[in-house]
N, C-alpha and C positions, 0 to 999 in steps of 0.2 A: 427381526434381525435378518440380514442377508444370509443366504446359505453359505456353508463353508465345507470345503473338502477336508474332512477330519483325518483321513489317512495321510493326505499331504501335510496337514498341520502337525500330525504326530511325527512325521519324518523330519520336518523343519525343527520341531521342538527338540528332538533327539540330537540334531546337529548343534542347536543352540546350547543344549546342556553340555555337550562335549566341549564346546568352545569356552563356555563360562567356567567349567570345572578346571580348565587349564590355568585360570587366573587364581593366584593365591588369595584366599579370603583373609580378612583382617580380624583382629580380636574384637569381640563385642565391646563397644565403648562404655566407660564409666561416665555417666552424664550428670550425676548428682540429682537425678529426677526425684520427685516427691513420693516417698513410699506410702503416704497416706492417700494417694490419688491413683491407685492401681486397679485395673479391671481386666476382664477377659471376655471374649466371645468366640463363637465358632459354629460351624455347620456340620450336621450329621455326626460322624465320629468326633469332629471338632466340637460339636455341641455337647455330646456326652462328656468329652474331656474337659470342656469349660465348667460343667457342673462339678466334676471331680476336683478340679483345681479350686473352684470357688468354695466348696464345702471343706475339703481337706486342708487348704491353706487360707482359711477365712481371715486370718490375721494379716495376710499379705494382699489378697484381692478384696480390699475393704470397700471399694466402690461398687462391686457386684459383678454380675455376669449377664451376657446376652446369649441366648440359646436358640438356635435355629434347627428344628428337626432333631432334637436330642431327647433325653429321657431322664428319669430319676437317678440319683446317686446310687451306685452299686446295683443298678437294675439287673445286670446279667448274673450277678453273684458268682462270677468265675466260670460261667458255662456259656459256650458258644451257642448251644441250643436255645438257652434263654435269650441270648443276644439277638439271634436271627428270628426268634419266635415272638415271645411276649414283648420284648423291648423294641421291636420294629413293626411287626404286623399286628401286634396285640392279639395273637392267636389264643393266648390264655391271659388271664388277669395278672397284673403286676401287683405284688404284695407290698403296697405302699407303706402300710403301717409297720410291717416288719423291717422295711428299709429305713424308716425313721428310727426304729429301735436300734438297729445296727449303727446308724450314724451317732446316736447318743452314747452307745456303748463304746465305740471307737474313740469318741471325743473324751470320754471319761478315762480311758486308758492312755491317752496321749498319742494314739496312732494318727489322729487328725487334730486340728486346732479346736478350741472350745466353740461349741455351736452358738454361744452368746454373741460371737462376733457377727453372725449373719443378720442379726436383728437391725443393724445399722446400714446394711447394704441394700442395693436395688437390683431388680431382675427384669429383663425384657425377654419375653417368650414369643416365638413366631412359628406358626405351622400353616402351610398352604393347604387349601381344600382339595387340591389335586395331587397331594403328596401321598403316593401309595407305597413308598419305601419305609418311611417312619410315619405311621398313621397318627392322625390327630388325637386318637384316644391315648397314645403314649404321652404326648405333650400335655394332655389333660391331666394325666397322672403326675407329670412333673409339676404342674401347677399345684396340685393337691399336696405333693411332697413338700414343696417350698412353703406352703401355708403353715407348716409346723415350725418354721424357723424365721421366715421373713414376713414382716407386716404386709397385710393385703394392700395397703395404700402404696407400698413400695414396689408393687408388681404390675407390669403391663403384659397382657396376653393378646397378641394380634393373630386372629385365626379366621379371617373372612376374605382373604385374597386367594384367587384360583391358581396359586403357584404349585408347580411340581416340586420335586426334591432338589432344591438348588438354593444358592445364595441369591437373594433378590436385589435388583437395582432399579433405577428409574431411567436408565439410558444405555445399558449394555447387556448383551447376552442373547440367549435363545428365547423362543416363545414362552410366555409365562407359565403355561400349564405343562410344559415338557419336562421330562427327566432324562437328560442326556449330557454327555461331556460338552463343555467343561463344568457343567452344573452351576452355571451362573445365568439367571433368567431376567429378562427385561419385563418387569411387571408394572412399570410406571410408578414404582414405590421405592423411596430411598431408605432401605432397611438399615444400612450402616449408620446413616444420620439419625434415624429413630433410636437405634440402640445407644449410640453415644450420647444423645440428648437425655434419654432416660437415666443413664448412668451418671452423667455429669451435670445435668441441668441445662438451661438455655445456652445455646452456642452462637458464636459469631457466624455469619453467612459463610458457606463453604467456598473454596477457591475453585472455580470452574475452568481456570486458565492453567498456564504452566506453573507447576508447583515450585515453591521457593526453597524447599528443603532438599535433603540428599537421601538416596537409596544406597545402602551398603550391604554387600554380601559378607556375612560374618562367619567365623569359625565355630560351628556347633560342637566339634569334636573335643574341645577343651572342657565341655560340660558333660558330654556323654559320648561313648564310642559304641556303635552297634545299637542293640535294643530297638531296632526298627526306625532309628532316626538318621537323617542324612548328615553328611559331613559339614554342610553349611546351611544357614538360614538367612533371613533378610530383615533389615531394620530400616524404618523411615524416620528421619529426624528433621522436624521443622527447623528452619533457620534460627528462630528465636530460642530454640532449646539448646543451642550451643553456649548461651550465656544466661539462660533463665531456667530455674528449677521447674520442670514440666510434669505433666501427667504421663502415665504409661498405660497403654492398652495392648494386651496380648491377643493376636488374631490367629485362630486355628482353622486351617482348611479341613475339608472333608475327605473321605476316601477317594482315591483316584484323582486327587487335586493337587498333589505336590508339584514342585518345579519340574521334575522329570515328566510328569503326566501332562501338565497343561501349560508349561512354560511359566511366564510371569503373570498370567491372567488373574489368578487369585490375589497375588501380591499388589497388582496395579489397577485392576478393573472392578473391584467389588465396592468401591465408593468410600472406603475409610480415609484414604490419604488426603482427599480434598477437604475433609472436615478437620483432620488432624493439623493440616497446614495452617489454618487460621485460628486454631484453638489450643495451640501449645500442647499437643498430645504426641508423644513418641509411640510409634507402632512397632511391635516386634512380631515377625512372622516366622515362627519356628517351622521346620520342615521334616516330614517323615521321609524315609527312603523307600525305594521299591522293594526292599527286603521285608518291609512290614506287610502284613496280610492286606492285600488290596490297597496298600499305601495308607491304611487307617491308623489312627491313634489307638493305643491299647486301652480299650474301655470294657474288655471282657476277659482279659487275662492271657492273651496269646504270648506275652513276653514275660510276665511276672505275676505270681500269686498275690503280690502286694500292689497290684497295678493302681488301685484307687486310694491307697494310703499315701502319706507323706513320704514313705520310703520307696514308693514305686519309682523305678529308674527314670521313666519319661517325666513323671511328676517332679521329681527332685531336680532334674535337669532344667526344666522350665522355671522352677522356683529360683534356681541359681542364676538364670538369665535375668530375672527381675532384680535380684540382689545386685548383679553387676551394674545394671543400668541406673538403679536408684543410688547405689553406693552409700558410703557413710555420710556424705555431705547432704543428702536429700531428705527433707522432712524433719521436723523437730519433735514429732510425737505429741504435740499439743492437740487437744480435742478441737472439734469444730465449734465455732461460736454458735450460740443458740439465741432464739428470740430476735432474729434479724427481721427488721420491718422498715417501712417507709413512712414518711410524714412530711408536712410542710411543703407540699408541692407548689411550685410556681410554673410559669410557662417555660422556664429554662433551667430549673434546678430542682433537686430533691434531697431531703435529709434521710440518710440511712443510719439506723441505730441498732444496737445489739447488746446482749449481756456480756459482761467481762469474762475473760478466761483466766483462771488461776495460773500464774507463771508467765503470762504474756507480757512482753515489753512493748508491744505495739500491734498494729493490725494493718493488713492490706485490704483494699476494697476493689472489687472487680465489677465492671458493668458489662454484661454479655460476654464474660470470659476475658476481658481486657482490663488490666490494672489502671485505675484512674488517679490514685494518689501518687504524687511525686516522691514523697518521703513517708516513712511509717506514721500511722495515725496513733497518737498517744491516747486519745479519748475513746469512748465507746459510741461515737457518732461521727458522721462525716457528711458534709454538704457537697454533692456532686453537681457541677455547673456545666454550662454550655450545651444543655439538652434542647431538643426540638419540642415545640409546643404540641399539645394534644397527642402525645406519643407515649406508648407503654414500654418500659424498660425493666430489666431484671438485674439484681445485684447479689453478689455473694461476698463473704468476708472470711479471711484466714488470719489466725493469730500468729505472731512472730515471737520466737524466743530471744534470748539476750544476744544471739549472733545474727538476728534478723532472718532466721530460717523459718519458713512457713510450716504450720501444722495442717490438719485436715481442713478442707473447704466446707463452709456452711451450706445449708439448704438455701435455695434462691428465694429472694423476696421481690415481688413485682410492684410497680407503681406507675401511675400515669401523670404526666405533666398537664397543667391546665392550658386552656386555650390562650393564645397570644392576644394582647390588647390591640395590636395592629398599629399602635402609635410609634413605637420605638424600633420597628424592624425595617430593614432595608432590603429591597429586592434588586436583583441584577438579571437582565435578560440579554443573553449573548450566545454565540456559538460555543460548543463544548471546547473547541480549541482555545478560544479567548478566555473562557473560565479557567483553564489550566494555566495559561500564561499569567493571569491575574492572581493566581494562588487561591482560587475558590474551589478548585477541584484538582484531581490528579488522574493521570492516564495509566492504565495497566492492561497490557496485551490487547491494545486496540479499543478498549472500552474506557469510559470516563466515569469517575465516582466523585460525589460531593465530599469535600473535607468535613470531618466531624461526624456526620451521619453515615457516610459510606454508601449512600443510596446510588444505585446505578442510573446513569444519565444517558446511556446508549453509546453509540460509536463516537470515537474521538476524531472529529474532523471539523471543518469550517461550515458544514452544511446542516448539522443537527443543532437546533437552537433550544435552549433550556432556560427556564426562569428559576433562579436560586434565591431563597430567602435566608438571610443571615439571622440566626436566633441566639447567637452567643459568640464569644471570641473564637475565631477560626472554626465556626460551626455553621454549616449550611444544610438546608433541606430543600427538596424540590417543592415549589409552591408559589403562591402569590401573596402580596401584602394587602 
């Protein structure tokens, strides 16, 4: 990354904060998002808070948690000495088995949700080998902690990249191994994309161009006043989510990373938005205030002795934000269909089948995160057509209640189409401009994409020539016949 004058940036950020604070924030919108599709992730203090939210509100954060440089639930046990010692530098051992016992005890008393909810969720853990702020041994203990509640197959632990203490991206931030403001490092690794893929399954390609959704500064003070939280937070809503019941992901910054500290860099530059934009994921970015210790979330008790329970002020506030965005209209409560599988592959179609869900009036089928059925599927199988030959796809299925409201999304099933015969296919060789005029491709922000497959064809102009093969109705792939 090119060098930056951080003192100058801090002054500019302060002026930007003063300017934006003068604009009245709007209420957090009720979007009718799907409460069965909620997850959380965060860095550092945000990583510890992500674990707290995931464990304490496991009935809410059903999809799971992404944790970057965090530690086990209730690691500090209310002690700042523990927080800065064993929970960061691992100067003494973390009593993982005792923390597991505390978790079970609190769940039994109702202070947190039943731990049985955790078994259906997924976890993504990340620790950089050059992170000397929260040592890898702490994240190792977090993995051990989660083994008591989350199936091993549901956990990914990435710990072989030389990252410092930072949120990692593949195209923005400081040098990978550094630990310095704004604590966003370019390591050539798309961490946000990896987290969201682990939590939600295969995703559509990210939008690397101008985003189609909207950023909104919302009023946090209606959920909490003081307690180390700012008066406003941020939400990103993809355009489709104004009419479609979408997923929700809560994104938590680390210490010294709120809007006052680093401007909108964590909100806009960490890589989440471009994945959310093409995969119907609403992103909520709550914010601490500078009144919080080092702008950190409360993961050791600086604000409340109940900081890690459902009654913790910051915890309850963020749960209320999720409740607002999901609203009463989002999600039916029906379980995810099981036994999803593929069969009957041809060069342009695949049969997706699944076990029926009690109480379901129909089903929606998604290919790579996009719904493929025009109307609810009454049976427990669906034939998806217009596919490209010799191509691997993934499908998920959601059950619908009597009001056509979706329940939880199934696990993904993958399948590959067969090779094309070559006899019934038609190829078109033309400039990318001509392809768009002919309706075989479309242009977006100066680039060209094939209809159906969405494959990138390069620049939209009369000079770049591409051969497109039609493999189905309004479905084209780059190739030859």
